[in-house]
C-alpha positions, -999 to 999 in steps of 0.1 A, spaced: 1 -4 -1 15 35 -9 21 62 17 -1 90 18 16 121 10 20 150 37 10 186 22 22 208 44 59 213 33 57 211 1 67 241 -21 40 257 -42 58 239 -77 57 202 -57 20 210 -48 13 219 -82 32 191 -96 8 170 -69 -22 181 -87 -9 178 -121 1 144 -113 -33 132 -101 -55 150 -129 -64 181 -110 -65 217 -123 -39 242 -118 -59 263 -92 -61 239 -69 -28 251 -56 -40 278 -43 -68 262 -30 -53 240 -2 -26 269 -1 -47 291 10 -67 265 36 -36 251 49 -13 285 52 -40 314 56 -66 297 69 -49 274 89 -74 242 83 -63 209 99 -83 184 77 -99 186 47 -135 185 53 -129 224 64 -125 232 30 -158 241 20 -150 254 -17 -139 220 -27 -161 192 -38 -169 164 -16 -155 141 -41 -120 163 -44 -123 158 -6 -128 124 -4 -101 115 -29 -74 141 -11 -81 118 22 -69 87 4 -36 98 -13 -26 125 12 -29 138 45 -22 174 61 4 166 89 7 175 127 34 168 153 24 146 188 25 170 212 44 149 245 40 182 270 39 222 273 48 240 301 43 274 306 63 301 329 44 313 357 69 343 352 69 351 317 42 334 303 65 315 281 57 280 269 80 251 257 62 228 237 79 191 234 72 177 203 75 136 186 80 130 156 72 98 134 102 81 140 100 90 183 129 112 183 115 146 200 125 184 195 113 213 215 99 248 207 91 279 227 65 306 224 81 338 239 48 365 243 62 403 250 36 432 243 22 429 208 56 409 198 48 370 200 80 349 190 82 316 182 115 301 184 120 269 165 140 243 163 162 232 128 179 198 136 177 168 161 204 175 186 236 189 170 268 180 157 288 213 168 295 209 202 293 246 217 301 233 252 272 261 270 243 248 252 226 220 263 217 206 226 252 198 222 247 172 247 230 150 226 249 149 195 238 150 161 207 124 152 195 142 122 180 169 105 144 182 102 124 182 70 106 212 56 73 196 69 89 195 108 101 229 110 68 246 97 44 222 120 62 238 149 52 269 133 16 257 127 6 233 158 16 264 180 -8 286 163 -35 263 165 -27 254 199 -27 288 209 -51 302 182 -31 333 177 -8 340 146 31 348 157 42 380 150 81 370 146 101 340 143 140 331 151 156 301 140 176 297 175 166 263 192 177 226 184 203 226 160 225 243 135 204 259 110 230 262 80 234 227 84 201 221 73 202 252 48 177 237 16 151 225 42 156 255 60 151 280 31 123 258 19 103 267 51 107 296 53 101 307 19 63 289 27 58 308 57 69 341 46 46 337 13 23 366 10 -2 339 2 2 315 29 13 320 67 25 358 57 51 363 83 72 395 71 109 384 63 116 414 81 103 392 118 122 361 107 156 357 120 179 328 112 213 325 140 241 304 131 273 296 151 295 312 118 296 286 91 316 304 68 308 290 39 272 287 47 273 325 53 287 335 23 260 311 2 234 328 20 251 364 12 252 353 -29 218 340 -30 201 370 -12 177 357 8 155 385 33 161 370 61 176 386 91 207 369 101 224 366 133 259 349 144 263 333 175 299 349 187 304 346 226 342 359 222 363 379 205 393 360 210 406 329 189 414 311 217 384 313 240 363 313 209 378 277 198 373 264 237 341 271 240 330 268 206 350 242 184 335 252 152 362 286 153 391 261 146 378 254 115 366 292 109 383 316 130 373 352 138 389 365 107 371 345 82 337 350 103 340 384 104 352 388 68 317 369 56 300 391 86 312 420 66 306 409 29 269 399 40 263 436 56 282 452 30 259 432 3 223 429 16 228 463 30 213 447 62 225 447 98 233 418 112 230 409 150 260 394 169 245 372 201 272 369 228 268 353 254 280 362 286 301 336 309 314 339 343 352 340 345 353 330 302 346 358 284 331 387 304 365 404 316 368 447 309 394 429 284 367 412 269 347 443 265 378 461 249 385 431 226 344 433 214 346 467 205 376 464 186 359 429 168 328 445 160 343 479 149 334 494 115 299 465 110 271 478 104 258 452 132 232 453 165 249 434 196 229 411 215 243 403 252 229 374 269 236 361 302 238 326 306 212 303 313 223 274 333 227 239 317 242 220 340 280 224 320 308 239 332 299 275 334 279 302 358 261 331 355 281 361 355 275 389 388 248 413 379 275 437 386 301 422 360 272 421 334 262 457 338 298 467 334 306 447 305 273 466 289 282 498 296 317 494 282 308 481 246 282 506 247 310 532 230 304 511 199 281 534 179 256 507 172 226 496 193 238 469 220 211 454 246 208 431 275 184 403 262 164 392 295 162 352 290 123 344 290 114 310 305 150 300 323 126 287 349 110 261 325 142 251 307 129 271 276 161 298 273 189 304 256 209 273 249 189 249 272 170 230 243 176 196 246 141 177 234 136 162 267 
């Protein structure tokens, strides 16, 4: 028996090919696309402008997939919600919904586990299991929308995994979520965060994708960064900053650098001065993040130390923000996702 085709995660052209192959008119693509991504229905029976015969036909050969919700934890402090999903093969991933005034952000995972081994990140302890397919990326958004009956304003690809190691599926998924005839989430409100994979950053720049780019920096010294982020041994800061500068020059967009402050590792006045020197002349903004406990070798700097670091870096002629981590009480903050 032939397995049913999951229509969620197909690109417009793939969906068009599907209808062509079953002898249906081209306009069916727009109809189904609208029902799935604009009206966000979960069954064919809800597609009222489609004949009963076609609905019956679609039920036999296709389906509208969803993830299996295992648990949902809500932060009593911030209202942040962490979702634990089970996939078809039994693997698990996490997504986070972060409310902040009118801003409603969904933090998405792109892989099960991660191969990069960043020492301050809980996902790294899992190792790499596999990439998520386009359905599994998109379904995190659709299933949270269905659960909350509310559309997100922002998407950040900062959950489990290194997004640029799942490049094709990631871009395909974001193009579907961004499509004006679909979920229509503005490209200005979608951010991809990478640990600094230089070839992929260069490819992304060359292909001129519209989504925002963030780089998890965390040190302005090669020795320190290589110790906490092994990826730096392959792509050191000189290469990374060259790629970042090229991105800003070609795209005209500001890049975001993320810097997790680790006690007695990268939080000294000297580290702040190194960071100022490193970022000088690059069109960027800097997000400082106080470390969230991941049961590793690190600890949170004192509040005074964090403030001193922030005041020093504010000598840069760029926006510098201290990002308040939300969901740390439910292990849902930056660096804490582990699919548990």
